[in-house]
C-alpha positions in Angstrom: -38.9 84.8 77.3 -38.2 84.0 80.7 -36.4 86.8 82.9 -34.5 83.7 84.8 -31.4 81.8 84.2 -29.8 78.9 86.0 -26.4 78.2 86.4 -25.1 75.9 83.7 -23.2 72.9 84.6 -19.7 73.9 84.8 -19.3 77.1 85.3 -20.2 77.8 88.9 -17.0 76.8 89.6 -14.9 78.6 87.3 -16.6 81.6 88.9 -15.1 79.9 92.1 -12.6 80.4 91.7 -12.1 83.7 90.0 -13.5 84.9 92.5 -10.6 83.1 94.5 -8.1 83.8 93.4 -5.1 85.9 95.2 -1.7 87.2 94.2 -0.3 86.6 98.1 0.1 83.8 100.2 -2.5 85.4 103.4 -5.0 87.7 101.0 -7.1 89.8 103.4 -10.1 88.6 104.1 -12.8 89.8 101.5 -9.8 91.3 98.9 -10.2 87.9 96.6 -13.5 89.4 95.4 -12.8 93.4 95.4 -9.5 92.4 93.5 -11.8 90.6 91.0 -14.3 92.9 91.3 -11.5 95.0 89.5 -10.9 92.9 86.8 -12.1 94.4 83.4 -14.2 91.9 81.4 -16.5 91.2 79.6 -19.9 90.6 80.8 -23.1 89.5 79.6 -26.5 92.2 79.9 -29.7 91.1 79.6 -32.7 93.7 78.1 -35.8 94.0 78.6 -37.4 92.7 75.2 -36.8 93.9 71.8 -34.6 96.8 73.8 -31.2 95.7 72.9 -30.2 98.1 70.3 -31.9 100.9 72.5 -29.3 99.7 75.1 -26.8 99.4 73.2 -26.7 103.3 72.4 -27.6 105.1 76.1 -23.9 102.4 77.1 -23.2 104.5 73.5 -23.7 108.4 75.2 -22.2 107.2 78.2 -19.0 105.7 77.3 -19.6 101.6 78.0 -17.6 99.4 76.5 -19.9 97.7 74.1 -20.7 95.0 72.0 -24.2 93.9 70.4 -23.9 91.1 67.7 -26.2 91.3 64.9 -27.3 89.4 61.6 -28.9 90.5 58.5 -32.3 89.1 58.1 -34.5 90.0 55.2 -38.2 90.0 55.3 -41.0 90.8 53.1 -44.1 93.2 53.7 -46.6 93.2 50.7 -44.4 94.2 47.4 -41.4 95.0 49.5 -38.4 93.4 51.1 -36.8 94.6 53.8 -33.3 94.3 55.0 -32.8 94.1 59.5 -29.9 93.7 61.3 -31.4 92.1 64.6 -30.0 91.2 67.3 -27.6 88.2 67.3 -28.4 87.1 70.3 -32.0 87.8 71.2 -32.2 89.3 74.8 -29.1 89.9 75.0 -25.1 91.8 75.1 -21.8 91.9 76.4 -20.2 95.0 78.3 -16.7 95.6 79.1 -16.0 96.3 82.1 -15.6 95.8 85.3 -17.9 94.0 88.2 -17.2 96.8 90.7 -19.4 99.4 87.8 -22.0 97.3 87.1 -24.8 100.4 88.1 -23.5 102.2 85.8 -25.0 99.5 83.5 -28.4 98.6 86.3 -29.4 102.3 85.8 -29.6 101.9 82.0 -33.0 101.7 81.0 -34.2 98.6 79.7 -31.6 96.8 81.4 -32.6 93.5 83.6 -29.7 92.4 85.0 -26.0 91.4 84.5 -25.6 87.5 84.9 -24.5 86.3 87.7 -25.0 84.2 89.9 -25.9 84.6 93.7 -26.2 87.9 92.6 -22.1 88.5 91.4 -21.7 89.3 87.3 -20.1 86.1 86.0 -17.7 86.9 83.1 -18.0 85.6 79.5 -15.3 83.5 78.6 -12.8 85.2 77.0 -12.5 82.6 74.7 -16.7 82.5 73.7 -15.9 86.7 73.4 -12.9 86.1 70.7 -15.2 83.2 68.6 -17.8 85.9 68.6 -15.6 88.7 67.3 -13.2 86.1 64.8 -16.7 85.2 62.6 -18.0 88.6 62.8 -14.7 90.5 61.9 -13.9 87.9 59.1 -17.7 88.4 57.6 -19.5 84.9 58.3 -23.1 84.9 57.6 -25.0 83.7 61.0 -27.9 83.3 62.5 -29.7 82.0 65.8 -30.3 78.8 67.0 -32.2 76.6 69.4 -29.0 76.2 72.9 -27.8 73.6 71.4 -25.2 70.9 74.3 -25.7 67.9 73.3 -24.2 66.0 69.2 -21.9 65.6 66.6 -19.0 67.9 67.7 -16.4 68.8 64.3 -13.6 71.7 64.6 -12.6 74.1 61.1 -9.7 73.1 59.8 -9.3 75.7 57.1 -10.0 78.7 56.6 -10.7 81.6 58.4 -12.7 79.9 61.5 -9.9 77.6 61.7 -9.2 75.8 65.3 -13.1 76.9 66.4 -15.4 73.7 67.7 -18.8 73.5 67.8 -22.1 70.9 66.5 -23.4 70.2 63.6 -26.1 70.1 62.2 -27.3 69.3 59.0 -30.4 71.4 57.3 -31.7 71.0 53.3 -28.4 69.3 52.4 -26.1 72.3 54.2 -24.3 71.3 56.5 -24.1 74.1 59.2 -21.9 74.8 62.4 -23.8 75.1 65.5 -21.7 77.6 68.3 -22.7 77.9 72.2 -23.3 80.1 75.3 -23.4 78.1 77.9 -22.9 80.9 80.9 -25.8 83.1 78.2 -27.7 79.4 77.1 -27.6 80.5 73.5 -26.6 79.6 70.4 -25.3 81.0 66.8 -25.1 78.4 63.1 -23.1 79.0 60.7 -23.4 77.6 56.9 -19.9 75.4 56.5 -18.3 73.5 53.5 -18.2 69.4 55.5 -14.9 69.7 53.4 -13.4 72.4 56.3 -14.9 69.6 59.2 -13.3 66.9 61.4 -14.8 65.3 63.7 -13.4 67.4 67.4 
């Protein structure tokens, strides 16, 4: 897995706007950046390979609020089956903090970096965190999927995930809704009933 991420198109202006936000008509130089750095937001943490759970345990022990989305996978070994909880976004988990507290995260063994641009951590869009939490809380079965940006878009019109949008993929006569997260360039897939979807 590569340890570098290219900034996806459409993200950089959003980050610049966030850093340029100001509460006054005549901000002090540098105040905008300081204000943005003090806001508590969700950030993506990139870890060493297969260290997601270890890093999450370290965060728990250090009182760092975090989110490690997982899914259940059944693996077979000779005469037995094992149910494993695996990271839904291999190599990533999320922390809720102010950017100015990043040293608390970067000092944890197994952490490579906070995802961002030009050395500045980039917050995850709040809607992305809400989408991840929503399907996890509803108990939907999701699996990692190759990152998708292009395809036939659809919106869920009924059920617990109503309003959620993604890309339709068909596999073995089943319909899957693929949700993509641009900042970390990862996607997940959820099996859906075709009747619950309309073109977006």
